[in-house]
C-alpha positions in Angstrom: -0.1 -0.1 -0.4 1.3 3.5 -0.6 0.9 4.7 2.5 3.2 2.2 4.1 7.0 2.8 3.9 7.8 -0.6 2.3 5.9 0.6 -0.8 8.3 3.3 -1.1 11.2 0.8 -1.4 9.7 -1.1 -4.7 9.9 -0.1 -8.2 6.1 0.2 -8.4 6.4 3.6 -6.3 8.6 4.8 -9.3 6.5 7.8 -10.8 3.5 7.0 -8.8 0.7 9.3 -8.1 -2.5 7.5 -7.9 -5.3 6.3 -8.2 -5.9 6.4 -4.3 -9.0 5.4 -2.9 -11.4 7.4 -5.6 -8.9 10.3 -6.3 -7.5 10.3 -9.6 -4.0 11.7 -8.7 -2.2 11.9 -5.1 0.9 13.4 -3.6 1.5 12.0 0.0 3.1 13.0 3.1 3.9 10.0 5.1 4.3 10.8 8.9 5.7 14.5 9.9 8.3 16.0 11.6 11.3 14.0 12.1 9.8 11.0 10.0 8.3 13.0 6.8 11.8 12.2 5.2 11.4 8.3 5.2 8.8 7.5 2.3 6.6 9.4 0.4 6.5 11.8 -2.6 7.5 14.8 -0.1 10.6 12.4 1.1 11.5 12.0 -2.7 10.9 15.5 -3.5 13.3 16.8 -0.6 15.9 14.5 -1.4 15.7 15.9 -5.2 15.9 19.5 -4.7 17.7 19.3 -1.5 20.0 16.5 -1.0 20.9 15.8 2.7 18.7 18.7 4.3 16.3 16.2 5.4 18.3 16.3 8.7 17.1 19.9 9.5 14.0 18.1 10.6 15.4 16.2 13.1 15.4 17.7 16.8 19.5 16.8 17.0 19.6 19.9 14.4 17.4 22.2 16.1 17.7 25.8 15.6 18.0 26.3 19.7 18.0 24.4 22.5 15.5 21.8 23.3 13.6 21.6 26.8 14.9 18.5 28.8 11.2 18.3 30.1 9.5 18.3 26.4 11.3 16.3 24.2 8.8 16.8 21.8 9.1 20.5 21.1 11.6 22.2 19.4 12.6 24.9 16.9 13.0 23.1 13.4 16.2 24.4 11.4 14.3 23.0 7.9 13.9 26.2 5.8 10.3 27.3 5.1 10.8 26.9 1.5 11.7 23.3 1.9 9.2 22.6 4.9 6.5 19.9 4.0 3.6 22.4 4.9 5.3 24.8 2.0 5.4 21.9 -0.2 1.6 21.0 0.5 0.6 24.4 -0.2 2.7 25.2 -3.1 1.0 21.7 -4.9 -2.5 23.0 -4.2 -1.5 26.1 -5.4 -0.1 24.8 -8.5 -3.0 22.5 -9.2 -5.5 25.2 -8.9 -3.3 27.0 -11.3 -3.4 24.4 -13.8 -7.3 24.1 -13.4 -7.8 27.5 -14.4 -5.6 27.3 -17.4 -7.4 24.2 -18.7 -10.8 25.6 -17.8 -9.6 28.8 -19.9 -11.6 30.8 -16.7 -14.9 28.9 -16.9 -16.5 27.1 -14.1 -15.8 23.4 -14.3 -16.2 21.5 -11.4 -13.2 19.8 -9.8 -12.6 18.4 -6.3 -9.2 18.8 -4.2 -8.4 17.6 -1.0 -5.3 19.7 1.0 -4.4 18.1 4.2 -1.7 19.3 6.5 -0.3 17.4 9.4 0.1 20.1 11.8 -0.5 21.1 14.6 0.6 17.6 15.7 3.0 16.0 17.8 5.8 16.5 18.3 5.6 20.3 18.0 8.6 21.8 15.6 7.9 25.2 13.9 10.5 26.0 11.7 12.5 28.8 13.7 11.4 31.7 11.7 7.9 31.2 12.9 8.4 30.3 16.2 10.1 33.5 16.6 7.1 35.5 15.9 5.6 34.5 19.4 6.9 34.6 22.9 4.9 32.2 24.4 5.7 33.6 27.8 3.4 36.8 26.7 0.5 34.7 25.1 -2.8 36.0 26.9 -5.2 33.1 28.2 -7.7 31.9 26.2 -11.1 34.0 26.3 -14.0 32.2 27.7 -13.8 29.3 29.2 -9.7 28.5 28.7 -8.0 28.0 32.0 -4.4 26.6 32.8 -4.1 23.0 33.7 -1.0 23.6 35.8 -2.7 23.0 39.3 -4.0 20.0 37.8 -0.5 18.8 36.7 0.8 20.0 40.3 -1.8 17.8 42.0 -5.0 20.1 43.2 -7.8 18.6 43.1 -9.5 21.9 44.1 -10.3 25.6 42.9 -10.3 24.3 39.1 -13.7 24.7 36.6 -16.5 23.5 38.4 -18.5 22.0 35.3 -17.4 21.1 31.5 -19.3 22.2 28.4 -20.1 20.8 25.2 -22.0 20.7 22.1 -23.0 18.3 19.0 -22.9 19.6 15.6 -25.1 16.8 13.5 -24.6 16.6 9.8 -27.9 14.6 8.6 -30.3 16.4 10.8 -29.7 19.9 11.9 -32.4 19.5 14.9 -30.3 16.9 16.7 -27.9 19.7 17.6 -27.4 19.4 21.3 -25.6 21.2 24.2 -24.3 19.9 27.4 -23.2 21.0 30.8 -21.3 18.6 33.6 -20.3 18.6 37.1 -18.9 16.0 39.2 -22.6 14.8 40.0 -25.0 16.2 37.3 -25.3 16.0 33.6 -27.6 18.1 31.7 -28.2 18.0 27.8 -30.3 20.1 25.9 -31.9 20.1 22.5 -33.0 23.6 21.5 -35.1 22.4 18.8 -36.6 19.4 20.6 -36.5 20.8 24.5 -38.8 17.5 25.2 -35.8 15.7 24.4 -33.8 17.4 27.3 -31.9 14.8 29.9 -30.5 14.9 33.3 -28.7 12.3 34.6 -27.1 11.8 38.7 -23.6 10.3 37.4 -22.9 9.2 40.6 -25.9 7.3 41.2 -26.3 6.3 37.6 -23.2 6.7 35.9 -24.5 4.5 32.8 -26.9 7.6 32.4 -30.1 5.1 32.3 -32.4 7.5 34.4 -33.8 10.4 32.8 -34.9 12.8 35.6 -35.3 15.9 33.5 -39.2 15.8 34.0 -38.5 15.2 38.2 -40.3 18.2 39.9 -37.6 18.1 42.4 -35.2 18.4 39.9 -36.6 21.8 38.5 -34.3 24.2 40.3 -31.6 22.2 39.5 -32.2 22.0 36.0 -33.1 25.8 36.1 -29.6 26.4 37.7 -27.4 24.2 34.7 -29.7 26.1 32.3 -28.8 29.1 33.2 -24.9 28.2 33.0 -25.7 26.9 29.1 -27.5 30.0 28.4 -24.7 32.1 29.8 -21.4 30.2 29.0 -22.4 28.5 25.6 -25.0 30.3 23.8 -27.0 27.8 21.3 -25.8 27.8 17.5 -27.2 25.3 16.0 -26.6 26.9 12.4 -22.8 27.5 12.0 -23.0 27.9 8.3 -21.1 24.9 7.5 -22.2 22.7 4.3 -22.7 19.5 4.8 -21.5 17.4 1.8 -21.9 13.8 3.4 -23.9 12.3 6.4 -20.5 11.3 8.1 
């Protein structure tokens, strides 16, 4: 298979560009960071245009010291113009240009899938990009963002009292729902179908089998949890994304 390194050691890989899982042509990057040079189209391209430069992807050749306690974070010495993210972008732009020329400025439909491996472990941006930001001066995220540092030090209190979440379905927009969860309670709200709302006691019913939402004694709790959702996570069932497939 082309997505295995063994394939690129065979003669079959020479000048191979597809077809691949329904795509007419493909240019593959296998792995990322310090493994991107081992196999695939990017690896072959890098060996051709800049022999030996693959070493710049490795942490041993980092442009700055690698933190002793964070071995998967460093500044890559790979020049931006040779980096695989740039390679991906250049190929995508080249394809778009070729389609524009072939179509003569018309509107002939086509499908182009562009995928980048980053951000992903290890975090090793080219030094040119890493130098643009000082992590010590980065502001805390707005809204619910909060540092996990206290938890890493063993703290069990003084942190967020609840978690928030939401689900954006693709097949049926009316299935959009929101969730607020505390250590004991989990409330799920369906803005389009409030009659479906759910409340579960996670201590006595961790499998969420008994819905307590309609239970009269739970009304004050439902009101409090609903207020948290309304204030901290206003419903946005229509985010503007066009569904092109069910999954």
